[in-house]
matplotlib code that plots the C-alpha trace (Angstrom):
import matplotlib.pyplot as plt

x = [0.1, 1.3, 1.9, 0.9, 3.9, 2.8, 4.5, 3.1, 4.2, 7.6, 7.9, 5.8, 9.3, 12.8, 15.5, 18.6, 21.5, 20.3, 16.7, 15.4, 17.3, 20.8, 22.9, 23.3, 25.3, 24.0, 22.8, 21.1, 17.5, 15.4, 14.0, 16.4, 13.5, 15.0, 17.3, 16.4, 16.7, 14.2, 13.0, 10.4, 10.3, 7.1, 6.6, 3.6, 5.4, 5.6, 8.5, 9.2, 12.8, 13.9, 13.8, 9.9, 10.7, 9.1, 11.2, 8.7, 7.3, 5.4, 8.5, 11.9, 14.3, 18.1, 17.4, 19.4, 19.5, 18.7, 20.0, 23.4, 25.2, 27.7, 29.7, 29.5, 25.5, 25.6, 27.2, 25.1, 21.9, 23.4, 23.7, 20.9, 18.9, 20.6, 19.1, 20.8, 19.0, 21.3, 21.4, 19.5, 20.6, 17.2, 17.0, 13.9, 11.1, 8.4, 4.8, 3.2, -0.9, -2.2, -4.9, -8.2, -8.8, -11.2, -8.6, -5.1, -2.6, 0.3, 3.4, 4.7, 8.1, 6.7, 7.3, 10.9, 10.7, 11.4, 10.8, 8.6, 7.3, 4.5, 3.5, 0.7, 3.0, 5.2, 2.4, 0.6, -3.3, -4.5, -3.1, -2.4, -3.0, -5.5, -5.7, -9.2, -9.8, -6.7, -9.7, -13.0, -16.3, -14.2, -12.6, -15.4, -14.9, -10.9, -9.2, -6.0, -4.9, -0.9, 0.3, 4.0, 6.3, 8.6, 10.9, 9.7, 12.7, 12.3, 10.6, 12.8, 11.8, 7.8, 8.2, 10.0, 7.0, 4.4, 6.1, 6.2, 4.4, 2.3, 0.5, -1.6, -3.2, -5.3, -7.4, -10.9, -9.7, -6.1, -5.4, -2.0, -0.9, 2.5, 2.9, 5.2, 5.5, 6.1, 9.3, 11.3, 12.6, 10.7, 12.1, 11.3, 7.7, 7.4, 8.1, 5.6, 3.1, 3.9, 3.2, 0.3, -1.1, -0.2, -0.8, -2.8, -1.0, 1.0, -0.7, 1.1, 0.7, 1.6, 4.3, 8.1, 9.7, 12.6, 14.3, 14.0, 10.0, 9.5, 7.2, 5.1, 5.1, 3.3, 1.1, 0.1, -0.8, -2.8, -4.8, -5.2, -6.5, -9.2, -10.5, -10.5, -10.3, -11.8, -13.4, -10.8, -10.3, -6.1, -3.8, -0.1, 2.9, 5.6, 8.4, 9.6, 12.6, 10.5, 9.3, 5.8, 4.8, 1.1, -0.8, 1.0, -0.3, -3.6, -3.8, -2.4, -5.2, -7.7, -6.6, -6.9, -9.5, -11.4, -8.7, -9.2, -6.8, -4.0, -0.4, 2.0, 5.5, 9.0, 9.3, 12.2, 12.7, 14.8, 16.8, 18.6, 18.7, 22.1, 24.4, 27.0, 26.6, 28.0, 25.1, 21.8, 19.6, 21.7, 19.3, 20.9, 19.9, 17.9, 15.9, 15.2, 16.7, 15.7, 18.3, 16.1, 13.2, 9.3, 9.1, 8.1, 7.5, 10.3, 9.4, 10.1, 6.5, 4.0, 0.4, -2.7, -6.2, -8.8, -9.7, -6.3, -5.9, -7.9, -7.1, -3.2, -3.7, -5.3, -2.8, 0.0, -0.7, -1.3, 2.5, 6.0, 7.6, 10.3, 12.0, 12.5, 8.9, 8.3, 9.5, 6.8, 3.9, 4.3, 6.2, 5.7, 1.8, 0.2]
y = [0.0, 3.2, 6.2, 10.0, 12.1, 15.5, 18.5, 19.2, 21.8, 21.5, 21.4, 18.5, 17.1, 17.9, 15.6, 17.2, 15.8, 16.5, 15.4, 15.0, 13.3, 13.3, 10.7, 7.8, 4.7, 1.0, -2.0, -1.6, -1.5, -4.4, -2.6, -0.3, 1.9, 4.2, 7.0, 9.9, 13.2, 15.5, 19.5, 21.5, 24.4, 25.1, 26.3, 26.2, 27.3, 25.2, 26.2, 24.9, 24.1, 24.6, 21.0, 20.9, 18.8, 20.2, 21.7, 22.0, 18.7, 16.9, 15.5, 17.4, 14.7, 13.4, 9.8, 6.5, 5.0, 1.6, 1.7, 3.0, 1.3, 3.6, 2.8, 6.4, 6.3, 3.0, 4.9, 7.8, 5.2, 3.9, 7.7, 8.6, 11.9, 14.9, 17.8, 20.0, 21.6, 22.0, 23.6, 20.8, 20.1, 19.6, 17.3, 17.2, 14.8, 14.3, 12.8, 9.8, 9.4, 6.4, 7.0, 5.7, 1.8, -0.7, -2.3, -2.7, -3.5, -5.8, -4.1, -6.0, -6.3, -8.7, -11.4, -11.1, -11.0, -14.7, -16.2, -19.3, -17.4, -15.5, -12.7, -14.5, -17.3, -15.1, -12.6, -13.2, -11.2, -9.6, -7.9, -8.2, -4.6, -3.0, 0.1, 0.9, 3.9, 5.8, 5.8, 7.0, 6.0, 4.2, 7.5, 9.0, 12.5, 12.3, 14.5, 12.0, 8.7, 8.9, 5.5, 5.7, 2.6, 2.3, -0.2, -1.6, 0.0, 3.5, 5.1, 8.2, 8.5, 8.2, 10.8, 13.1, 12.8, 13.0, 16.6, 18.2, 17.3, 14.4, 17.0, 17.8, 14.9, 16.2, 17.4, 15.6, 15.3, 13.7, 10.1, 9.0, 5.7, 3.7, 0.6, -2.4, -5.9, -8.6, -8.3, -11.2, -8.6, -8.7, -5.0, -3.8, -4.9, -3.5, -0.1, -0.5, -1.6, 1.8, 3.9, 2.6, 2.8, 6.9, 7.4, 4.3, 5.0, 2.0, -0.6, -4.2, -6.5, -10.2, -10.5, -10.7, -7.2, -7.1, -4.8, -7.8, -7.7, -4.2, -5.1, -7.0, -4.2, -1.9, -4.9, -4.8, -0.8, -1.4, -4.1, -2.2, 0.8, -1.2, -3.2, 0.0, 3.1, 2.5, 5.8, 8.0, 9.7, 9.6, 7.6, 8.7, 6.0, 7.3, 6.5, 7.6, 9.5, 11.9, 15.2, 16.1, 19.2, 18.7, 22.5, 21.7, 18.3, 19.0, 21.8, 19.3, 16.7, 19.6, 20.4, 16.5, 15.6, 14.4, 12.6, 8.4, 5.7, 7.6, 7.5, 10.5, 10.5, 10.9, 8.9, 6.6, 6.5, 3.8, 3.0, -0.1, -3.1, -3.3, -6.2, -5.4, -8.2, -6.0, -3.8, -4.1, -3.4, -6.2, -8.4, -11.1, -11.7, -14.9, -12.8, -9.9, -10.3, -7.2, -4.3, -1.8, -2.0, -0.3, 3.0, 3.3, 5.8, 5.5, 4.5, 7.4, 8.4, 8.2, 9.3, 7.2, 7.6, 5.6, 3.2, 2.0, 0.6, -2.6, -3.5, -3.3, -5.3, -8.2, -7.8, -7.9, -11.3, -13.1, -11.6, -13.0, -11.4, -9.0, -7.3, -3.4, -2.7, 0.3, -1.3, -3.9, -2.2, 1.2, -0.4, -3.9, -3.6, -0.1]
z = [0.1, -1.0, 1.7, 1.1, 2.9, 4.0, 5.7, 9.2, 11.9, 13.7, 17.2, 18.7, 19.5, 19.5, 20.3, 21.7, 23.5, 27.0, 28.4, 31.8, 34.1, 35.0, 34.3, 37.1, 37.4, 38.1, 36.2, 32.9, 32.8, 31.8, 28.9, 26.7, 24.9, 22.2, 24.3, 21.9, 24.4, 23.7, 24.3, 22.8, 20.9, 19.1, 16.0, 13.3, 10.3, 7.5, 5.1, 1.8, 0.3, -2.9, -4.0, -3.0, 0.4, 3.2, 6.0, 8.8, 10.4, 12.9, 14.3, 14.3, 15.7, 15.2, 15.9, 15.7, 12.4, 12.0, 8.6, 9.3, 11.8, 14.1, 17.0, 18.2, 18.0, 19.9, 22.5, 22.2, 22.8, 26.0, 27.7, 30.0, 29.9, 31.3, 33.0, 30.5, 26.9, 24.5, 20.9, 18.8, 15.3, 13.7, 10.3, 8.2, 9.1, 6.9, 8.1, 6.5, 6.1, 5.0, 2.8, 3.8, 2.9, 4.1, 6.2, 7.1, 4.5, 4.4, 2.6, -0.2, 1.6, 4.5, 2.0, 2.2, 6.4, 7.1, 10.2, 11.9, 14.9, 14.7, 17.0, 18.5, 19.6, 21.6, 22.6, 25.9, 25.8, 28.7, 31.5, 35.3, 36.0, 33.3, 35.3, 33.6, 35.2, 33.4, 30.3, 31.9, 30.0, 27.1, 25.9, 24.3, 26.2, 25.2, 22.4, 22.6, 24.5, 25.4, 26.0, 27.3, 26.7, 29.8, 31.2, 34.7, 36.6, 34.8, 38.1, 37.5, 33.9, 35.1, 37.3, 35.5, 33.2, 35.7, 37.0, 33.8, 30.7, 32.1, 34.2, 31.1, 32.3, 34.4, 31.7, 31.1, 27.5, 27.7, 29.1, 30.0, 30.9, 31.2, 29.5, 31.3, 31.1, 33.8, 35.5, 37.6, 40.1, 43.5, 44.5, 41.1, 41.0, 44.5, 43.4, 40.8, 42.9, 45.0, 42.0, 41.1, 44.7, 44.3, 40.8, 39.3, 36.0, 35.4, 33.3, 33.5, 30.6, 30.9, 28.7, 29.5, 29.7, 27.4, 24.9, 22.4, 23.4, 22.4, 19.6, 22.1, 24.0, 21.4, 20.5, 24.6, 23.8, 20.7, 22.7, 25.7, 23.7, 22.0, 24.8, 27.3, 25.6, 21.7, 21.8, 21.7, 18.7, 18.7, 20.3, 20.9, 21.1, 22.7, 24.9, 28.5, 27.4, 25.1, 26.2, 24.4, 24.0, 24.2, 23.4, 20.1, 20.0, 20.5, 17.9, 15.4, 16.5, 16.1, 12.4, 11.8, 13.5, 10.8, 9.4, 9.1, 8.8, 9.4, 11.2, 11.9, 13.0, 11.9, 8.4, 7.7, 4.2, 2.5, 5.4, 5.2, 7.6, 9.8, 8.9, 11.8, 14.1, 16.8, 16.6, 18.6, 15.3, 13.3, 11.2, 9.2, 5.8, 6.6, 8.7, 6.1, 2.8, 1.0, 1.2, 2.5, 5.1, 3.8, 4.7, 8.4, 11.3, 14.0, 17.2, 20.0, 18.8, 16.6, 16.2, 15.5, 14.5, 16.1, 13.4, 12.8, 16.4, 16.2, 12.5, 13.2, 16.6, 14.5, 11.7, 13.8, 15.7, 12.3, 11.0, 11.6, 14.6, 14.0, 16.9, 15.6, 16.6, 14.4, 11.3, 11.8, 12.8, 10.8, 8.0, 7.1, 8.6, 8.0]

ax = plt.figure().add_subplot(projection="3d")
ax.plot(x, y, z, "-o")
ax.set_aspect("equal")
plt.show()
């Protein structure tokens, strides 16, 4: 299925080298969500470059390139968020809109994705702690549902969001929840339980939380949205190291409120699989044999219209498992 690319106002996300938290030592998290750094600089202006490509965009962000392996990039990924807001080198990002069609389709590239394990073989449906109250009235009064993928031991990331842009969830037209999987660490589970007693915003799914299971975390997000918040008109999927410009997000949603079957985010166009075995993005030819991925939206943040949620969820379950969730969810299945 072809995708239509349109320019949108920049400033929803800007990702500098700094962020919300200061670096600390300790063990690596159980789940390594994308380590992009964020600062917001709202702008509604859309400018056109001489070559016809749009300069303004929904998401303006330097991201780890799954198509270009780099030791320095991997090192950057490993950094934790800082409290600084340095100048940001921005790059152009397109927004992908899926044309209105009767069903979610599979990219032709899916035929080159090899594997015997299907998503439904790895995914355990349901939630040990569903937190239905995150989305009152099934979302019928909301403008947007924001679901944040987080690692079980990222308490400081979650608190940073609650104390900054997450306070917009106090509005009746915005719902916000954190998505985690199961953890085997009793001390971490104890912290999650205490957070939920106080805030009631951590949704605990049944899959095992691990970096290799980020795809399952997004599947859980879709399952929760369709089960407990199916009337929310838009769903924003983002990571716990993102800073979202919520007023600009609401302004964007207002303009797009009549759109159907659409996905918005930073477009990765023509990215190549990483063949370097030392990279965490390594994909061998026996898993995916083509020289380029289908166009997809990068995982740190993308916005979905309501009608995409259940169709994507159902299609994903019957698709071959692939550990790069953004490539699978917004590229192979779109």
